[in-house]
BAFI-481851 format. One record per residue: z, y, x of N, C-alpha, C, O in turn; residue in three letters; residue number from 1. Coordinates in pm, whole numbers, plus 50000, padded with zeros to 5 digits. Atoms other than C-alpha are relative to their C-alpha. Layout:
PT, Z, Y, X, Z, Y, X, Z, Y, X, Z, Y, X, Ala, NUM
...
END
This chain:
PT, 50127, 49938, 50027, 65562, 70466, 47944, 50019, 50130, 49922, 49984, 50238, 49970, Unk, 1
PT, 49982, 49882, 50085, 65653, 70702, 47661, 50102, 50093, 50063, 50086, 50215, 50059, Unk, 2
PT, 49897, 49918, 49939, 65966, 70819, 47843, 49943, 50084, 50114, 49978, 50201, 50129, Unk, 3
PT, 50062, 49928, 49888, 65760, 70917, 48148, 49919, 50117, 49947, 49923, 50227, 50002, Unk, 4
PT, 50081, 49893, 50056, 65523, 71118, 47930, 50087, 50113, 49947, 50053, 50230, 49963, Unk, 5
PT, 49910, 49898, 50052, 65812, 71299, 47762, 50056, 50083, 50114, 50061, 50205, 50105, Unk, 6
PT, 49946, 49928, 49884, 65963, 71387, 48100, 49893, 50088, 50064, 49921, 50200, 50107, Unk, 7
PT, 50108, 49920, 49943, 65624, 71504, 48228, 49972, 50122, 49913, 49947, 50231, 49965, Unk, 8
PT, 50020, 49886, 50090, 65580, 71722, 47919, 50110, 50104, 50019, 50083, 50224, 50018, Unk, 9
PT, 49889, 49908, 49979, 65925, 71872, 47976, 49979, 50080, 50129, 50002, 50201, 50132, Unk, 10
PT, 50024, 49931, 49873, 65835, 71953, 48336, 49886, 50100, 49987, 49893, 50209, 50044, Unk, 11
PT, 50112, 49906, 50021, 65505, 72110, 48228, 50046, 50122, 49922, 50003, 50234, 49950, Unk, 12
PT, 49951, 49888, 50080, 65687, 72324, 47974, 50079, 50096, 50087, 50078, 50217, 50063, Unk, 13
PT, 49925, 49914, 49909, 65910, 72456, 48252, 49906, 50082, 50088, 49938, 50195, 50126, Unk, 14
PT, 50095, 49931, 49913, 65604, 72550, 48460, 49947, 50127, 49933, 49954, 50235, 49991, Unk, 15
PT, 50057, 49886, 50071, 65442, 72778, 48201, 50014, 49974, 49850, 49929, 49906, 49793, Unk, 16
PT, 49977, 50030, 50141, 65582, 72776, 47846, 49892, 50055, 49908, 49884, 50013, 49792, Unk, 17
PT, 50103, 49941, 50084, 65288, 72982, 47716, 49865, 49928, 50011, 49774, 49952, 49932, Unk, 18
PT, 50125, 50072, 49981, 65017, 72752, 47845, 49993, 49884, 49902, 50088, 49807, 49889, Unk, 19
PT, 50019, 50113, 50091, 64879, 72512, 47587, 49886, 49916, 50053, 49778, 49967, 50082, Unk, 20
PT, 50104, 50093, 49958, 64686, 72209, 47693, 50030, 49865, 49940, 50145, 49828, 49917, Unk, 21
PT, 49985, 50133, 50056, 64627, 71870, 47552, 50029, 49905, 50115, 49957, 49903, 50215, Unk, 22
PT, 49967, 50093, 49892, 64794, 71603, 47760, 49919, 49873, 49986, 49894, 49828, 49874, Unk, 23
PT, 50076, 50124, 50007, 64596, 71294, 47848, 50088, 49887, 49948, 50206, 49879, 49983, Unk, 24
PT, 49923, 50110, 50056, 64704, 70985, 47658, 49939, 49866, 50038, 49946, 49770, 49961, Unk, 25
PT, 50066, 50123, 49962, 64519, 70720, 47852, 50095, 49881, 50004, 50053, 49770, 49972, Unk, 26
PT, 49907, 50111, 49994, 64834, 70510, 47900, 50043, 49954, 49862, 50086, 49840, 49846, Unk, 27
PT, 49948, 50035, 50131, 64918, 70516, 47531, 49891, 49978, 49896, 49921, 49967, 49777, Unk, 28
PT, 50105, 50024, 50096, 64580, 70463, 47373, 50003, 49857, 49952, 50043, 49765, 50024, Unk, 29
PT, 50005, 50134, 50055, 64536, 70167, 47145, 49879, 49928, 50058, 49796, 49990, 50125, Unk, 30
PT, 50111, 50079, 49948, 64295, 69888, 47230, 49865, 50050, 49952, 49765, 50029, 50020, Unk, 31
PT, 50127, 49952, 50052, 64029, 70052, 47014, 49964, 50138, 50056, 49862, 50195, 50019, Unk, 32
PT, 50028, 49871, 49940, 64047, 70373, 47220, 50051, 50117, 49918, 50033, 50232, 49958, Unk, 33
PT, 49946, 49893, 50083, 64215, 70570, 46941, 50138, 50039, 50050, 50208, 49959, 50111, Unk, 34
PT, 49865, 49956, 49965, 64524, 70777, 47000, 50097, 49948, 49895, 50068, 49950, 49776, Unk, 35
PT, 49901, 50048, 50095, 64835, 70630, 46845, 50064, 50118, 49926, 50069, 50230, 49977, Unk, 36
PT, 49933, 49895, 50073, 65014, 70826, 46578, 50147, 50005, 50041, 50193, 49922, 50119, Unk, 37
PT, 49861, 49981, 49962, 65374, 70946, 46605, 50083, 49876, 49969, 50166, 49836, 50051, Unk, 38
PT, 49923, 50118, 50037, 65514, 70644, 46421, 49979, 49887, 50101, 50075, 49819, 50139, Unk, 39
PT, 50029, 50105, 49903, 65342, 70406, 46662, 50072, 50027, 50132, 50129, 49936, 50192, Unk, 40
PT, 49932, 49964, 49875, 65479, 70594, 46963, 50151, 49985, 49988, 50217, 49933, 50078, Unk, 41
PT, 49855, 50011, 50020, 65830, 70613, 46818, 50043, 49854, 49992, 50146, 49816, 50047, Unk, 42
PT, 49968, 50143, 50009, 65827, 70242, 46731, 49999, 49935, 50139, 50086, 49855, 50172, Unk, 43
PT, 50009, 50057, 49865, 65718, 70156, 47086, 50120, 50043, 50084, 50176, 49963, 50159, Unk, 44
PT, 49886, 49950, 49923, 65991, 70374, 47236, 50130, 49936, 49951, 50214, 49897, 50031, Unk, 45
PT, 49880, 50062, 50057, 66255, 70238, 46998, 50008, 49852, 50041, 50116, 49803, 50075, Unk, 46
PT, 50004, 50140, 49957, 66146, 69881, 47078, 50044, 49988, 50146, 50121, 49899, 50181, Unk, 47
PT, 49966, 50002, 49858, 66175, 69957, 47450, 50151, 50020, 50019, 50214, 49950, 50099, Unk, 48
PT, 49857, 49974, 49988, 66528, 70099, 47409, 50083, 49881, 49953, 50182, 49845, 50017, Unk, 49
PT, 49927, 50115, 50053, 66645, 69806, 47197, 49990, 49881, 50094, 50090, 49816, 50122, Unk, 50
PT, 50017, 50112, 49907, 66498, 69547, 47433, 50083, 50021, 50127, 50141, 49926, 50179, Unk, 51
PT, 49921, 49970, 49880, 66664, 69720, 47728, 50149, 49980, 49974, 50219, 49921, 50056, Unk, 52
PT, 49858, 50016, 50035, 67003, 69733, 47552, 50035, 49852, 49984, 50141, 49809, 50028, Unk, 53
PT, 49974, 50143, 50016, 66975, 69365, 47458, 49999, 49929, 50135, 50080, 49838, 50157, Unk, 54
PT, 50003, 50062, 49866, 66882, 69271, 47815, 50128, 50033, 50076, 50183, 49946, 50144, Unk, 55
PT, 49879, 49957, 49930, 67176, 69469, 47950, 50124, 49928, 49949, 50218, 49903, 50025, Unk, 56
PT, 49884, 50064, 50061, 67417, 69299, 47709, 49982, 49849, 49982, 50054, 49786, 49905, Unk, 57
PT, 50029, 50143, 50006, 67274, 68948, 47756, 49976, 49953, 49857, 50017, 49843, 49819, Unk, 58
PT, 50036, 50038, 50137, 67148, 68946, 47397, 50108, 50023, 49897, 50087, 49991, 49779, Unk, 59
PT, 49892, 49976, 50096, 67478, 69046, 47238, 49966, 50122, 49915, 49968, 50235, 49963, Unk, 60
PT, 50047, 49893, 50087, 67366, 69250, 46939, 50109, 50102, 49969, 50079, 50221, 49956, Unk, 61
PT, 49890, 49904, 50027, 67708, 69406, 46868, 50017, 50097, 50117, 50030, 50218, 50097, Unk, 62
PT, 49986, 49912, 49883, 67739, 69538, 47223, 49877, 50087, 50019, 49889, 50203, 50059, Unk, 63
PT, 50123, 49921, 49989, 67375, 69648, 47225, 50003, 50115, 49900, 49965, 50227, 49932, Unk, 64
PT, 49991, 49896, 50102, 67433, 69839, 46900, 50095, 50110, 50046, 50065, 50229, 50032, Unk, 65
PT, 49903, 49901, 49951, 67740, 70009, 47049, 49939, 50084, 50112, 49958, 50205, 50118, Unk, 66
PT, 50064, 49931, 49887, 67544, 70096, 47362, 49897, 50103, 49951, 49879, 50208, 50013, Unk, 67
PT, 50101, 49910, 50056, 67272, 70257, 47145, 50059, 50102, 49902, 49988, 50189, 49854, Unk, 68
PT, 49937, 49909, 50094, 67525, 70438, 46924, 49965, 49968, 49855, 49960, 50057, 49770, Unk, 69
PT, 50038, 50044, 50134, 67426, 70234, 46618, 50104, 49904, 49945, 50179, 49841, 50020, Unk, 70
PT, 49923, 50108, 50062, 67610, 70019, 46369, 49922, 49871, 50021, 49799, 49874, 50026, Unk, 71
PT, 50072, 50127, 49983, 67528, 69650, 46418, 49899, 49974, 49887, 49792, 49919, 49913, Unk, 72
PT, 50094, 50022, 50111, 67367, 69639, 46072, 49874, 50085, 50016, 49764, 50042, 49982, Unk, 73
PT, 50116, 49913, 49977, 67141, 69932, 46164, 49912, 49941, 50109, 49789, 49940, 50097, Unk, 74
PT, 50078, 50064, 49893, 67036, 69760, 46486, 49925, 49880, 49944, 49807, 49862, 49974, Unk, 75
PT, 50065, 50118, 50057, 66963, 69440, 46293, 49880, 50041, 49914, 49774, 49978, 49922, Unk, 76
PT, 50111, 49953, 50084, 66747, 69632, 46042, 49883, 50048, 50086, 49767, 50020, 50055, Unk, 77
PT, 50105, 49952, 49911, 66555, 69800, 46325, 49931, 49884, 50070, 49808, 49883, 50083, Unk, 78
PT, 50058, 50118, 49935, 66506, 69468, 46504, 49910, 49925, 49904, 49804, 49876, 49943, Unk, 79
PT, 50081, 50068, 50101, 66377, 69315, 46182, 49868, 50075, 49979, 49761, 50014, 49976, Unk, 80
PT, 50120, 49918, 50022, 66134, 69605, 46124, 49904, 49991, 50117, 49782, 49990, 50097, Unk, 81
PT, 50083, 50002, 49879, 66008, 69587, 46484, 49960, 49858, 50042, 49890, 49841, 50142, Unk, 82
PT, 50034, 50137, 49967, 65978, 69208, 46486, 50072, 49948, 50123, 50017, 49868, 50198, Unk, 83
PT, 49925, 50039, 49881, 66247, 69163, 46750, 50108, 49896, 49974, 50182, 49858, 50065, Unk, 84
PT, 49898, 50101, 50028, 66468, 68911, 46572, 49960, 49869, 50065, 49842, 49832, 50065, Unk, 85
PT, 50031, 50128, 49935, 66494, 68579, 46759, 49956, 49898, 49896, 49989, 49909, 49778, Unk, 86
PT, 50043, 50108, 50088, 66334, 68271, 46614, 50123, 49918, 49960, 50212, 49896, 50042, Unk, 87
PT, 49886, 50077, 50049, 66574, 68068, 46401, 49971, 49850, 50014, 49864, 49802, 49978, Unk, 88
PT, 50013, 50145, 49990, 66629, 67701, 46478, 50040, 49940, 49866, 50134, 49987, 49801, Unk, 89
PT, 49968, 50065, 50127, 66631, 67473, 46176, 50096, 49885, 50025, 50085, 49814, 50126, Unk, 90
PT, 49898, 50104, 49986, 66921, 67235, 46124, 49944, 49860, 49977, 50000, 49762, 50026, Unk, 91
PT, 50054, 50132, 50033, 66700, 66953, 45993, 49910, 49942, 50109, 49849, 49838, 50090, Unk, 92
PT, 50079, 50051, 49888, 66523, 66912, 46328, 49856, 50045, 49999, 49782, 50017, 50093, Unk, 93
PT, 50138, 49949, 50009, 66199, 67077, 46212, 49983, 50112, 50103, 50082, 50171, 50147, Unk, 94
PT, 50023, 49892, 49903, 66036, 67325, 46451, 50055, 50133, 49950, 50063, 50157, 49830, Unk, 95
PT, 49947, 49869, 50033, 66182, 67673, 46461, 49890, 50085, 49935, 49772, 50071, 49967, Unk, 96
PT, 50094, 49911, 50066, 66019, 67932, 46240, 50040, 50144, 50030, 50158, 50174, 50048, Unk, 97
PT, 49972, 49858, 49973, 65990, 68304, 46301, 50075, 50059, 49883, 50050, 50023, 49768, Unk, 98
PT, 49927, 49929, 50105, 66228, 68523, 46108, 49900, 50083, 49920, 49806, 50139, 49978, Unk, 99
PT, 50095, 49921, 50080, 66051, 68695, 45816, 50004, 50146, 50038, 50109, 50199, 50073, Unk, 100
PT, 50009, 49858, 49962, 65930, 69048, 45884, 50015, 50086, 49879, 50010, 50208, 49889, Unk, 101
END
């Protein structure tokens, strides 16, 4: 989603670098109809990249970190911030609980 918009913006810039126009953000609007801020867009893009790297590496966080050019600890911190850490199983047989955010 975000990647497509970035590529479209790049192509528009090649067409006429002096033309200024507001690009439609219908695909990236929040449920309330407001435009997301930069942090929201960056988090969504970062989440997409991390999920893709994890899928490609069958969930191996070390290999995913290497693929993204990150240290494993940095990837773990980003996953924690974005709520992407897997649920932890408890040893005492109790139901799994979500990792703290």
